[in-house]
N, C-alpha and C positions, 0 to 999 in steps of 0.2 A: 616640679622642679622649675625654678626660674630660668629664663632664657640664657643669661650669662653662664649660669652653672651648667646648663645643658650643653652649651658650646664647649666649655672646658672638658666635660665628660666625653663629648664626641671627638675632640682632638686627641684625648688620651686613648680612646678606643681605636682610632685610626693608627696611632703610633704602635699600639700593641698588635694589631692585626697585620700591618704592613711589614713590621720588623721581624726578622727571624729570631725566635727565642732560643738562646743557647741551651745546650744540655746542662743539667744540674746534677749535683750529688747530694740531694737533700738529706737532712738528718733530723730526728726528733727524739727527745728523751722525756720520759714521764717520771715525776717524783711524787710519791704519796706516802702517808704514814704506814709503818709496818703493822700497826694495830690501832683500832678505834673501839670505843664503847658502843653498845647498842643505842640506836637513835641519836648518836653524836653527829654534829655537823662539822665537816672538815674540808680541807682544800686539796685539790690535785693540781700540780703545776706541770706544764708542758713547755720545754725549751726547744726551739726550732731554728734551723739554719739552712741556707742555700736552696730555697725552694722557688726562686725566681721573683718575678714582679708580684705575683699573688699565689697563694697556696691554700690548702684546706687540710685540716686535721679531722679525721673521723674516729671517734672514740666509741667503743662498745663497753658500756659499764654493766656490772651485774644487774640483772633484772630486779633484784630486791632493793636496790638503792634508788634514792630519789634525787633528781637533778634540782638544784636550787637557783644558782645564778652563775655568772661568769664575769671576769674582769673586762672582757670584750664588750663592745656595744651590742644591744639586743639584736640589731639588724644583722649581725655577723654570726648569730647562733641559730641553729635549727634543731629542735628536739623531736625525735620520732621514736617513742617508746624508750628503750634503753640505748638507742643509737643517737649520738649527738654529733652534729657537724659544726665546725668552727672555721669561718672564712678569715684568712690572714692577709693583711696588706702591710708589708714591711714590719711585721711584729716579730720580735725575737723570742718572746715568751708570753704566756698568759696562764691564768689559773681559772679553775671552775670549782664550785662548791657543791658538795653532795651531802645528803643525810643518810646515815647508815640504817640498816633494817633493825627490827627488834629481835630477829633471830641471830644466834651466834653461828660462827663457822668461818671458813676460809673462802674468799671470793677472788675471782680472776678478772683483770682488766686487760683489754687488748685493743690496739688501734693502729692507724696508718696515717702517714703524711702523703698528700698528693701534691705534686708541684705544678708549675704552669704548663708543663708538657704532658700532664696526666700520668707521669711516672709515679709509681707508688713505692714508699719506703716504710718499713715497720716502725712504729713508735717503740723505742727501746726502754726497758727490757721488753722483748717481744710478748711476754706474758707476765704481767705484774700481779702479785697477790697481796691481799690485805686481810688481816684477821679481825673479826668482830668478836669482842669479848663481852660478857655480861657485866653489869654494874651492880653495886650493892643497893639496897633500898634507901640509903641515906640521900637526902637532897644535897647536903654538903654546902660549903662555901659561904655560910652566913652565920653570924653570931647574934642576929637580931632576935628579940623575944617574940614569942608567938602565943596564940590562945590555947596552947597545949604544952605539956612539959616534956613529952618524949615522942620520938618518931615511931611509926608503925607501918604495917603492910600497905597503907594507903599513901605513903610518901611518894612523890613524883620527882622527875628530873626535868631539866630544860634542854631542848635541842639547839637553843640559840648559841652562837659563838660567844663565849664568855668575854672575849676581848671587846665585844660590842655592847656589853651590859654596863650601864652607868651606875645603877643602884638596884638592890634586890631586897625584898622582905618576905618572910614566910609567915603563914598562919595555919593553925590546925584546929579541927573541930570534928565531933562525932556526927555522922550522917545516918539518921534513922528514918525508916519509912514513915511518911505522913507528917514529918516535922519541917519547920522553916529553919534553914541553916544560914548562919552568917559568919563570914571570915573577916575579921577586922585587921587593919594594918596600922596600929597605933603609933609606930615610930615615925611615920611620915617621911621615910626616905625616898619614896616614889610618889607620883601623883595619884596613885590608886589608893582609895580610902577603905573600901570594903567590897566584898562579893557576897551576894545573897541568892538563894534559890530554894524551891520547895522540893524535898526528897520524895521520889516515887518508890525507892527501894532502900533497904539498909545496906550501906557501904562501909560502915565502921569508921574508924578514925582516919581521916585523910588530910593531906597537906596541900595547901594552895600557895603558889609562888607568884608574886607580882614582880615583874622586871621592867625597869625603865631603861631604855636603850640610848646609846650615843647617837645613833642614826637609824636609817632604814633597817628593818629586820632582815637577816640573811635568809629568812624562810619565805619571803614574799618577793615577787618579780618586779613590782612597781608600787607606787603610792597614789592615792586619790588626788584629784586636782584641789588646790587650795593651799592655805598657809598652815604648815604642820606645827603643832605645839610640841607634842611628844609621841614617839613610837614606844609602845609597851607590849609586853607579853603577859598573859595570865594563864597559868597551868594549874588545873584542878585535878588532884589525884594523879594516877598513872594509868597507862593503857587505854586512854580515851574513855574512862568511866563516866565522865561528865557529859553524857549524851542524852538525847530526848527520851530514851527508854528509862533512864535513871533519875533525871531531874527535870524541872519545869519552872517557868516564871523567873528565870535568872536575870539579875541586874548587876551592874557595875557602878559603884560610886567613885567619882574622881574629882579632882580640883585643878584649877588653872590660876596661875599667878596674875594678879591684877596689873602688876608692872609690865608683864609681857603683853597683855592686851593693850595697854596704853602706849607702849613703845611701838607696837605694830599697828596702832589705830584700828583695832578690831572690836566689833560689837560682840559682847558675850553671847547674845542670842543667835549668832551665826555659827557657834561651835557645835560640833557633833562628834560622837565616837563612831568610828568605822571598824567593822569586823571582817577579817579575811577568811573566806571559805570557798576556795577556787576562784573567787572574784571578790572585789571590795564591795561591801554593803553598808550603807549609812544606817545607823541604828536610831531608833526613837529616843531622843535625848532631851531631858528636861532640866532646866536651871532651877536649883532648889533654893539656894541662899547665897549670900555673899558677906564676907567680913569687910569692914569699912576700908581697910587699907591693904589687905593681904591677898585673899583668895576669893574666887567664885566657885561654888560647889554645884556639881551636876550628877545626874543619875541617868543611866541608859539601859534599856532592855536589850538583852542579847540572846541569840539562839544557841550559842556555844562559847567555847573558850579557846584561846590560842593567840594569834597576832592581832593587835589593835593599833589604831592611830587616831589621835585627837586632831581634828582638822577644822579650820575656820574658813567660811566664805565660799562654800561650794554648794550648788543646788541640785546636782545630779544624784540619782539614786543608787547606782552601782557602776562598777567598771568591770567589763567582761574580759576574761583572758582568752585570747584567740586560740581555738582548738588547733592542735597539731595534726596534720594529715596523717592517716594511717598508711602503712606500707607493709605488704605481706611478702616482700621479696626475701631472698635468702639472707642468712645471718653470718655466713662464714667471713672471717677476716684473714687476709694473707699473712703468713708468718715469715715469708721470705721477702727480701727487698726487691725493688725495681720490677714489679709484676704489673702488666697492663690491666686496665679495668675490664671486667667481663660481666658487668651487671650486678645483680644482688644489691646489698645495702650500700655498695660503693657508688652506685649510679645515682648520685645526688645531684639535683638540679644545679647548674652552674659549672659543671665539669664535663658536659657532653662534647665540648670542643674547646681548644685553646682560645679561639676567637670569642666564643660566648663567655668564657671565664674573663677575658679581657674586658668585655662590656660590663660584667658584674663588678670587676675590680675597679674600673674607671668610675662607675656610678657610686660605688661604695667609698672610694677616695673622696669624692665631693661631699658625700653625706657625712663622713667622719670629720670634715672641717667644721661642721656645725656644732660638734660636741665640745 
């Protein structure tokens, strides 16, 4: 932290520690869908009030759900298994994104708001439920032609928020043991031209979906360094069947507009396709050909399918996601309001004392000015 910013944080810290913090009557309310489909990505919204200078929301999500992202800055969120801590500084509401499990059923959410005085209030409703229902085998939502005429048991779905999808194209093919399989996207509505791999098992007729996104995928926490051309998703079949046990030698063919390269003064040789698998990995990318005025064509080898991004001008090999510390403390969440902290999963760093929370809040206020 630069010296001027440190001074500001220090002054704020002294103000918080020396001033008496008045009692508050904090409140928090959770809003979430009544039902979602299996593997669907959806948002949960928390509205908060009267928690003082700084506060914290602790949410315990069902263990089967996967945390994706939040509208709060990354520095304000700590994920520990199915327990998520959100640090609040003058926030009146925020949302976080989850991915539903593949199994159906009714699942419970529970959480609490902790104010500047460490007083706890239940997030209302005290116990929220959400129903996960099964989806049909249809991929839906697209009228583009594909290399097959009808859907089958190998049709897959997309967990991406469809409001973030700019364009989508589907392709179908039979996957037979020992054959080379190619999925073409002839309509050209996305930057993905084809997907190829060698089949190690017979999987039948499966559907591959290419999605070109409006922005960063809701399924990844960050992006590699460099200039981003397009964020894309590629889903092959369903249930994760496109794995190393079933396929090998997979490649993705894509194209990049020359106009974009010229506008951003980018050398085509600096472009690479990156693949996300717990961290971003730069793929072996080869420039194949280029049309005189329109596109440059590329092919990249990939170990799997899911979220990708086309990036120019970065030389690093991967971006690691920092592991979340484990915590074997108790799991119970108070269902009654205004209950003092007594350890367990409530004992999250930053709330051991009002003074320490003040320090965290002061530093975080300064950090948020940079965003």
